[in-house]
C-alpha positions in Angstrom: 83.1 197.1 149.1 79.5 197.5 150.1 77.8 195.5 152.9 74.8 194.5 150.8 74.3 192.3 147.8 76.9 189.9 146.4 80.6 190.8 145.9 81.0 192.1 142.4 77.4 193.1 142.1 75.7 189.7 141.5 76.5 186.1 140.7 75.5 186.7 137.1 77.7 189.7 136.8 80.7 187.7 138.2 80.0 184.9 135.8 79.8 187.3 132.9 83.1 188.7 133.9 84.6 185.2 134.0 83.3 184.4 130.6 84.8 187.5 129.2 88.2 186.4 130.5 87.8 183.2 128.6 87.1 185.0 125.3 89.8 187.6 126.0 87.1 190.2 125.8 87.4 191.6 129.3 86.9 195.2 130.2 88.2 197.3 133.0 84.8 196.9 134.7 85.1 193.1 134.5 88.4 193.2 136.2 87.0 195.4 139.0 84.2 193.0 139.5 86.6 190.0 139.7 88.9 191.9 142.1 86.0 192.7 144.4 84.6 189.2 144.3 88.1 187.7 145.0 88.9 190.2 147.8 85.6 189.2 149.6 87.0 185.7 150.1 89.5 187.1 152.7 86.5 187.3 155.1 85.8 183.6 154.5 89.4 182.7 154.9 89.7 184.6 158.2 86.6 183.0 159.6 87.6 179.4 158.8 91.3 179.7 159.7 90.5 181.2 163.0 88.1 178.4 163.8 90.5 175.7 162.7 93.5 177.1 164.5 91.5 177.0 167.8 90.5 173.4 167.1 94.0 172.4 166.3 95.8 174.3 169.1 98.4 172.2 170.9 97.7 169.2 168.5 100.7 169.4 166.2 98.3 169.7 163.2 99.6 172.3 160.7 97.1 174.9 159.4 97.8 177.0 156.4 95.7 179.3 154.3 95.8 180.3 150.6 94.0 183.1 148.7 94.1 182.1 145.0 95.9 184.6 142.9 94.0 186.4 140.1 96.3 184.8 137.4 95.6 181.3 138.8 91.9 182.0 138.7 92.1 183.0 135.1 94.1 179.9 134.3 91.5 177.7 135.9 88.7 179.4 133.9 90.5 178.5 130.7 91.0 174.9 131.9 87.4 174.5 132.9 85.3 176.2 130.2 81.9 175.2 131.6 82.6 176.5 135.2 80.8 179.5 136.4 83.3 181.8 138.1 80.9 182.5 141.0 81.0 178.8 141.9 84.8 178.4 141.8 85.2 176.7 145.2 88.9 177.1 145.9 89.5 180.8 145.8 89.7 180.6 149.6 91.7 177.6 150.7 92.6 176.1 154.1 95.1 173.2 154.3 95.5 170.9 157.3 98.4 168.6 157.6 98.4 165.6 159.8 100.9 163.0 161.1 98.7 160.0 160.0 95.7 159.0 158.0 93.8 158.0 161.1 94.4 161.4 162.7 93.2 163.1 159.5 89.9 161.1 159.4 89.3 161.5 163.1 89.7 165.3 163.0 87.5 165.5 159.9 84.7 163.5 161.5 84.7 165.8 164.5 84.8 169.0 162.3 81.8 167.8 160.4 79.9 167.9 163.6 80.9 171.5 164.4 78.0 173.8 165.4 78.1 176.8 163.0 76.0 178.1 160.2 78.4 177.3 157.4 77.2 174.5 155.2 79.1 171.5 154.0 78.3 171.3 150.3 79.7 167.8 149.4 79.0 164.3 150.5 81.6 162.6 152.7 83.3 160.5 150.1 82.9 162.8 147.0 86.4 164.4 147.3 88.2 161.6 149.2 91.3 161.1 147.1 92.8 158.8 149.7 90.2 156.1 149.2 90.2 156.8 145.5 93.4 158.6 144.4 93.4 160.8 141.3 95.0 159.3 138.2 98.0 161.6 138.5 98.7 160.3 142.0 97.2 163.1 144.1 96.1 161.8 147.5 94.2 163.8 150.2 90.7 164.8 151.1 88.8 167.9 150.3 85.6 169.5 151.7 83.7 172.5 150.3 81.9 174.7 152.7 79.5 177.6 152.0 80.1 180.6 154.2 77.0 181.6 156.2 76.7 184.4 158.9 74.1 186.6 160.5 76.6 189.4 160.9 75.4 192.5 159.0 79.0 193.5 158.3 79.9 190.3 156.5 76.5 189.2 155.2 77.4 190.1 151.7 79.9 187.2 151.8 77.1 184.6 152.3 77.3 182.0 149.6 81.0 182.3 149.0 82.9 179.0 149.1 86.0 177.7 150.8 87.9 174.6 150.2 89.4 172.7 153.1 92.2 170.2 152.2 93.2 167.5 154.6 96.6 165.8 153.9 99.1 163.7 155.8 102.7 165.0 155.9 103.8 162.4 153.3 100.9 163.3 151.0 101.8 167.0 151.3 105.5 166.2 150.6 104.4 164.5 147.3 102.1 167.4 146.4 105.0 169.9 147.2 107.3 167.9 144.8 104.7 168.2 142.1 104.4 171.9 142.6 108.2 172.3 142.5 108.3 170.5 139.2 105.9 173.0 137.8 108.3 175.8 138.9 111.6 174.3 137.6 110.4 172.6 134.3 108.1 173.6 131.5 105.7 170.9 132.6 102.7 171.0 134.9 102.1 167.5 136.2 99.7 168.9 138.8 97.3 169.7 135.8 98.3 166.7 133.7 100.1 169.1 131.3 103.4 168.7 129.5 105.8 165.8 129.2 103.9 162.7 130.2 107.1 161.2 131.8 106.9 163.7 134.6 103.3 162.8 135.3 104.1 159.1 135.2 107.1 159.3 137.6 105.0 161.2 140.1 102.1 158.8 139.8 104.6 156.0 140.5 106.0 157.9 143.4 102.6 158.3 144.9 102.0 154.5 144.8 105.4 153.9 146.4 104.7 156.4 149.2 101.2 155.0 149.8 102.6 151.5 150.1 105.8 152.3 152.1 104.6 155.0 154.5 100.9 154.5 155.0 100.4 150.8 154.2 97.8 151.7 151.6 97.3 151.4 147.9 97.6 154.4 145.6 96.6 155.0 142.0 98.6 152.0 140.7 97.6 149.4 143.2 97.4 146.6 140.5 101.0 147.2 139.2 103.4 144.5 140.5 105.9 145.9 143.0 109.0 145.0 141.0 107.6 146.7 137.9 106.6 149.7 140.0 110.1 150.2 141.4 111.9 149.4 138.1 109.9 151.9 136.1 110.1 154.6 138.8 113.9 154.4 139.1 114.3 154.4 135.3 112.2 157.5 134.9 113.9 159.2 137.9 117.3 158.7 136.3 116.1 159.6 132.7 114.6 162.9 134.0 117.6 163.6 136.2 115.2 164.4 139.0 117.7 164.2 141.9 119.8 167.1 140.4 116.6 169.0 139.5 115.3 168.9 143.1 118.7 169.6 144.6 119.0 172.7 142.4 115.5 173.7 143.3 116.3 173.4 147.0 119.2 175.8 146.6 117.1 178.2 144.5 114.3 178.3 147.1 116.5 178.8 150.1 115.9 182.6 150.0 112.5 182.6 148.4 109.0 183.0 149.8 108.2 179.5 148.5 110.7 177.9 151.0 108.1 177.8 153.8 106.1 175.2 151.8 109.0 172.8 151.1 109.1 169.6 153.0 111.3 167.5 150.8 115.1 167.6 151.5 117.6 165.9 149.3 120.9 164.7 150.8 123.8 162.7 149.4 125.3 159.9 151.5 129.0 159.3 151.9 128.8 156.6 149.2 127.4 159.2 146.7 123.9 157.8 146.8 121.0 160.4 147.1 118.2 160.0 149.5 115.0 161.9 150.2 114.2 163.1 153.7 110.7 164.3 154.8 
């Protein structure tokens, strides 16, 4: 990878390679371009995770990083046909997990005042899915930063984007459950794909979690509480979700995915299941 220019040759070349993926007309050269562009995001990841780990040292805040897989990049290109690949903003991802919403917002406000050359690309409330949850129940806050450096060795990465996600532990537990459903069923509630009952039950769960654990409203704030609980329990039983999650827990015990699991399903002496976080 050269130290001049843009990873993959140029933004237009990266975009052309992405468009060829959409039409299933990609060449070996396109794949090389995408691989180089994707690999360059490791520099961005390293820079941001290092900074964030220093800022969160001895705080109890969890920091994790994620480099989007090539197959996931291709899937997103198909889901968003108008997106230019060079502007995909979550190839490099950093996640911060907090004990509370107040701690989350306090840390984010301070990080916005950080003195570095990287540029925040969104307004403060644009990706605030706590104040305005997504329809599928997702809650959390995102920021998009554009990497900037004067270092000659890494200057080619200028302009690459990184997504920082801020979640509370309970919000992360919900998101983890949604991810697990994508692994153990043929549905993808994360992307609003598949059996709508899975999407609905997780949306209901998000509202219950927001109410019970964070004293906030979620995506279904206008739904009466008795209807919320009744519909959730009915769907949970109909979809046999307790057994599905228990089976998933056993399957993930020896997998790489285990490190991301926060939900633990136990059965009481009376035979009733409960969820621990």
